[in-house]
N, C-alpha and C positions, 0 to 999 in steps of 0.2 A: 567515569564510564558506567553506563547502565549495565545491569546484569542481564543474563539470558532470560530469567524469569520476568524482569521488568519489560523487556522487549516483547515477550510472548503476551504478557498482560496488555500491553499497549495495542498490539494487533487484535486481541480479543475485544478491547474497548472499541476500536475502530469498527470491527465487524458488528458489534452490538449497536453502535450508533447508526450504522447503515441499515441494520435490520429494523430499528425503531422507526426509521423514516422510509420504510420499504416502498410505499406508494410513490412518494416523491422521487426516490432514487430510481425506481423502475421507469418513470416518465423521463428522467434525465439521461439514463444510461441503459439502453436496451440492447445489450449484446452479451455474448458468452465468450470469455477468454480465460486461458490459463494465466496464473499470476505467480510470480516469485518475488520474495523480499529477501535481499541479501544484506547481512549486517557485517560490515567489513572488519571492525575492530574486534569483534568476538568470533569471527570466522564461522558464522552459523547462517542458516537460511530457513525460510518457511515457504510453503507453496500451497496453492489452492486454486479456486476458480472464482472469477468475478462474473456473476450471472445476474442480469437485470439490476445492476447496482448493488448487489449483495455479495459478500465474501462467503464462500461455502467451502467446506472440506479443508479448512486450514490445518496443515500438518507440518511438523518439523522436517527439514530436508530441502534440498534444492530441486528445481526442475529446469534443467538447461534448455529445454524446448519451450518454456513458457513464452507466451506472446507478449506479456507485459512484465517487465522486470524493474523493480525498485531497488536501488543500492544506496545505502546510507550507513552512518555510524550509529551506534546504539543510542547515544545521547540525542542526536538529531532526530532519530525515529520517534523516540518518546516525546520529545518537544513538539514535533509535528503533530502527532496524534493528540497531545494535550492542548494544542492551540497556542503554545508559547513560541512557535516558530512559523512565520508566514511562508506557505508553500512556494509562492511565486518568487519571492526574494531569495529563499533558501536554494531553490533550483538555479536561479540566475547566478548566485554566488558559488555554485558547485558543491553545495553541502549535501545534496542528494541528487541522484541521477535516475531518470526514467527512460528505459529503453523500450520503445513501442512504435508501432506504425503511426504515421501522421494522422490518419483518421481516428485511430484509437486515442491518440493524445488529445485531439480536439474533443472527443467524447468525455475523456477523463476530466478535462478542464471544467466540465459542467458540475462535477462533484465538489470542486474547491470553493 
């Protein structure tokens, strides 16, 4: 099981990767949504905003009203961010869940 610090570092790496590709991300994902990431085995959560393909204001704590919600175990979250776990096959196998509107899911798919 990954630690809380490893999960937070993984989310920061993801945010950094998106920021490094800001122009491409903005072209692929042009919307503003609240975002929550729930890590089930550690019973922790993080929330922020996804704006033009960039994660902003990432903070500890849940946002029950978030428009996009990712739920995963700590190990799967770290593996997804590090590229060791294929997002499509992991989602199909139920290893992580994304709760979002259909149009948002279609837009998020562009980032994968």
